[in-house]
N, C-alpha and C positions, 0 to 999 in steps of 0.2 A: 504494500500500500504506500503510495506516495502522497505526502501532504503538501499541497500547494496553497500557502496561506494568502488570503486577500489583504492581510494587514502588513504594515511596514515592519521590517525586521527590528529586533532589539540588537543594539551594538554595544558590546562591552570589551574594552581593551582591543579594539580592532577585530574582534570576532563577530561575525554576522550570524545572528541566532533567530530561531523562532521566538516570538514574544510570549513564551511560556516558561515559567520558573516553577520547578517542583519544590515545595516547601520541605524544610528539614524536620524530621519527626523521629524523636528518640523514645525509648531506648531500643535501638536496633531496627526500627520500622523503616527508615530510609537509609540503606547502606549501599554496598557496591552493586548489588543486582538492580535495585530500583534506580539509583542515581545514574548508573552506567547505561541502563536502558533508555532513560529519558534523554541523556546527553547524546546517545547514538542517533536519535531522531533529529538532532540539530538544536535542541532546546537546552535549558539549564537544569542539570541534575544535581541534587544536593545530598551529601552524606551528613547525617546528624552525628555530632561527635560524642554525645553523652554515653558513657559506659558501654562501649562496644565489645567488651570482653565476652558478653553473652552470645556473640556469634561464633565464638571459637572455643571448641572443647578443650584444647590444650591450655588455653589461658584460664578457663574456668577451673580446670583441675589445679593449675598453679595457684589460683586465687585461694584455694582451701588452705594453702600453707603460707599465705602472705603475712608478712610481719608489719602490719599497720598500713596507714594511708599511703605512704610513699610507694610501697610495693604495689598496691592496687592501682595507683595513678600510672606507674610504669607499665603495667599490663594493659591499661586502657590506651596508652600512647602507642604500644605495639599494635593493638587492634586497629586504632585509627590509621596507622601507616598502611596496614594490610588492606583496609577498606578503601582508602583513597586510591592506592595503586590498582586495586581490583576494579574500581569504578572507571578509572582512566583506561584500563585495558578493555573493559566492556564497551566503552564509548567509541573505540576504534578511530580515535582522532577527531571525532565529530563533537559538536556542541561545546558545552562548558561544564566542568565539574567543580562545584563549590562545596565548601564545608561550613555547616552552621555550628556556631559556638555560642552558648548562652553565657552572657555576662554574669548571670547569677551563679554559675558553677564556679566553685572555689579554684579549680585548676584551669580556668579559662585561658590564662596566658600561655601555659605549657601546651594546651591543645592547639592554640593558634600557631605557635612555633612549629609543632609537629605537622600540622596541616600544610604549612608553607614548605617545610623540608620534604614532605612526601609528594609534592608536586601539584597540589590543588591550584586550580586557576583563580579561585576567588574565595574570600572569607565573608561570611554573612554573620552578623552579630545582633542579637536582640536580648530581651529580658533584662533591660537596663541600658542606660545611655553609654554607647561605646566610645567615650571621649578619648581613650588612650589607644585605640586600635592602630592608628598610624605609627606610634612608637613600637608597639608589639610586632609590627611587620616591617620595621625599618630596614632589616637586612634582606628583605624580599620585595623590592620595589615593583616587580612585575606582577605581583598578586593583586587582583582587583579587590576593593574593599566596599562592602555593601551593608550599611546599617539598616536595622528594622526599627521603625518608629510608627507612631499612630496618629500624631497630630502636628500641626505646623510649628507650634512652639518648640517641641523637641527637635524638629528638623532644623530650625533656626539656630538653636544652641549648638548642635553638632556641627553645622556648617561654619559658624563663626569660630568655634574652637579649632576645627581642622584647618581652616584657612590661615590661622596664625602659624600653623605647622607646614604651610605650603602644600597642603594635600586636600583634594576634594574627593568625596565619595564617587565611585565609578557607577553607582546606581543607588537608589534608596527604595526599600520596600516599605509601603504604607499599609499597615495591617489594621483592619477594622475589628476592634475587640468584641463587637456584638455579633460577629459571624464566625470568626476564626476558631480553630480548635487548639487544645493545649493551653499554655500560659498566654495570658492576654495583656495587652498594653494599656491597662487602666488601673487606677489605684484601688478602686472598690468595685464590687459587683454592681452597686447602684449606679455606677458611672458608665457602664458598658454601652448604654443606648444614647449617650450624650451626642448632640448634633455636631459637636466639634470634631467627631470622628468620621462624619459622612464623607465619602470619597470625593464628591464634587467640590465640597467646601475645602477639604484639605488640599486637593490639587490646586484649586484657585489660589488659596492662601500661600501655598508653597511657591507657585509661580511669582507671586508678589514678593516673597522673600528673595527669590533668585534676582528679581529686578532690583531690589533695594541693595543687594550685595554686588551688583554689577555682573551677574552671571547670565549667560544666554539661556533662554528657556530650554533649549535642546541639549544643554551642556551635560546635564545629569539625568539619565533615564529614571522615571518614576514608575514603580511596579506596585499595583494594588493587590492586596491579599485579604482573603476572608469572604466566604459566601460566593466565590466564583464557581458556579455550578452549571451554567448554561452558555451556549454559544451567543445567545442574545446579550447576556451581560458582558461577555468579552467584547463584542462589537460595540456596545455602548461605551465601555470604559476606554477602549482604544481609539474610537473614531469620534466620540462626542466629548468625553471628559478630558482627553489629552494625556492619558496614561501611555507609557511606552510598552508595557507588558503586564501580564497578570501572574500572580503566584497561586498555585493550587496545591492543597495538601491531601485532604481526605480522599478525593477521587483517585489520587495516585496510590495512596496507602492500600487500597483494595484491589489494585491491579494484579494480574497473575505474576508479574515480576516483583511485586512488593516483598520485602525481606522477612516480614512477620509470618507467624503461623496462620494456617487457614482459618482457625477459630477466631483469630484477631480480625481478619478481614470480614468474616461473617458477622461478627458482633457489630462492626461499624456499618456494614452494608445493610443490615436488617433492622437497624435501630429506627424506631418511630420518633416523630417530633417530641412526643411526651417522654421519651426515654433519654433525652439529651438535657443535661442540667449544668448549671454553673455553681462553683464552690470556691472556697479559698484554698489555694495550694500551700504546701509547707514552705514554698519559696517566697511567700508574702505577696503573691500576685493572684488575681482571679484566674480561674481555669475553667475549661469546658470539656465534658466527657460524657460517656454513656452510663446510664444508671444501672450498672451491673450489681450483682449481689454484694460485692465488697462495698461499693460506693453507697448503696442504699443503706446498708448496715452502719457504715461510718457516719453518714449524715444524721441518722437517728441518734447517734451517740456523740455527735460533734460538740454540743454545748457542754456536756459533762466532761469530755476530754479536755476542752479548752479551759474549763474551770479548774482543772487539776494540772494545768501546764506548769512545768518547772524546768529551769535550766539545768541540764545534766548531760555531760558528754557521753555517759554510758548509754543514753537513749539511742545513740547511733550504733545499732547492734552490729553493723557490718564494719565499722571503723573506717568507712569510706569518706565520711564528712564531705559529701559531694557538693553541697551548697554553701555559698558564703553566708547566707542567712537561712536557717532551718527552724521552722516553728516548733517541731518536736524536740530537737536537741537544745535549742536556745530558750525554750519556755515562753514562746510568744503566743499569748492567749487568744489573739484575734485572728490567727491564721491556722493552717492545717496542722493536724496532730497525727501524722502517720509517716512511715518511711516511703518516700516517693520512689526510690530506686527499686525497692523490693516489689512494689506494686506495678511499676512500669515493666520491669523484667518479667513478671508473671504474665502480664498482658502479651508481651512479645512471644512467650512460650505457648500462648493460647489458653491459659488457665482462666476460663471465663468467670469462675466464681471468686477468684482471688485478685485478679488484675485490675489495674486502672487503665481504662481505654479512652484516651483523648480522641475527640472528634469535633469537626466543625458543626455549626448549627443547622445548615441547610441540607435539603435532599440531595442525593447523588444523581449525576446525569443519567446513569443507566439503572437507577433504582437498586434492587438487591443483586443485579447481575454483575459478575466480575468479568472484565475484559482486559485486553492487553494495554500496555502503555501506548503503543502506536495507534490503536483504535481510539483511545481516550484523547490523545493529542489531535488526531484527525477530526474528531467531533468538535473540539474546542476551536479549531482553526477554520472549519468549513461548515459546521452545523449538520453534517451528515452522520447519522448514527449507523451502527452496524445494521444490516438489512433485517435481521431477526428481531431487532429492538426498535426499529423505526416506527 
């Protein structure tokens, strides 16, 4: 199947790409298979850097004998190196392979360095303002830098700080917290629907920020993310709103090439609107996922668990200390009180009763049907669904 896009290409660092970016989804949901398959079509594939040990039996076996956080971080860096190189191999020289690193992850600087050393074409960073990303990548000036932000104020702050360092973002992802899956770019659940996050408004305000800073409108591609689930939305955002590309997460997570277990894909694909809920993550950010048995049970007990919150390093049962700020470990009573790494890794393995399954809010383009990456991209670029689903 050949996808001939009617839209202008996305250009990053001289690479001419389909205006499609696959969102980064951890733990292990978007790794070498998915990212490589997306890049192979000429789009942007993304490896999520969080705790990739779970994709490698030898590293998980070694984890059982790990002597503390440093050992576990070392194993995750080995896993990231393998996944980036695998994604590049699977891409066959096409598209662009990016690595998503969460600012909220304690080892984010080491993950950024490893991604660059492993040959990633781009670094994507969200879950916090990536003000120091230029410094972290200073030894790798050829790597594209792409911050994830949700409103024009944050974009203005990042641009002004980076410009003092003689660096501009190579693109900016604008994520709408009322539609996206996983960790969301708002301070509180009550803020998710704030009009300041509306794509048209953020794009217009960002173009005004560009003008005030003396930047050409076309200088930095803007990529909208969250709720992109139909060809009609893609057409609206790219031809009417002025976006340069769209980022898509959940629709890629459920493709045949997705790195997660079949049960994970089924849980996302078969979720009904009433099964998708928002809650406060242990990272101190609102999050969105499927109301599985774990999450249903947790939310019933949430108030009691938060009332008993206490700062205790021993609460990090794995010794990974994966987050800079952790509600469970640090005793933060207003945010999540569970081990997010344990729950996300259980989801990756397809343990539907134990796992935390992040998901976007909107219906999937093919409903509960699972199709290939190529068919998914072809639909978003042309509006043509597979014949049996049309």
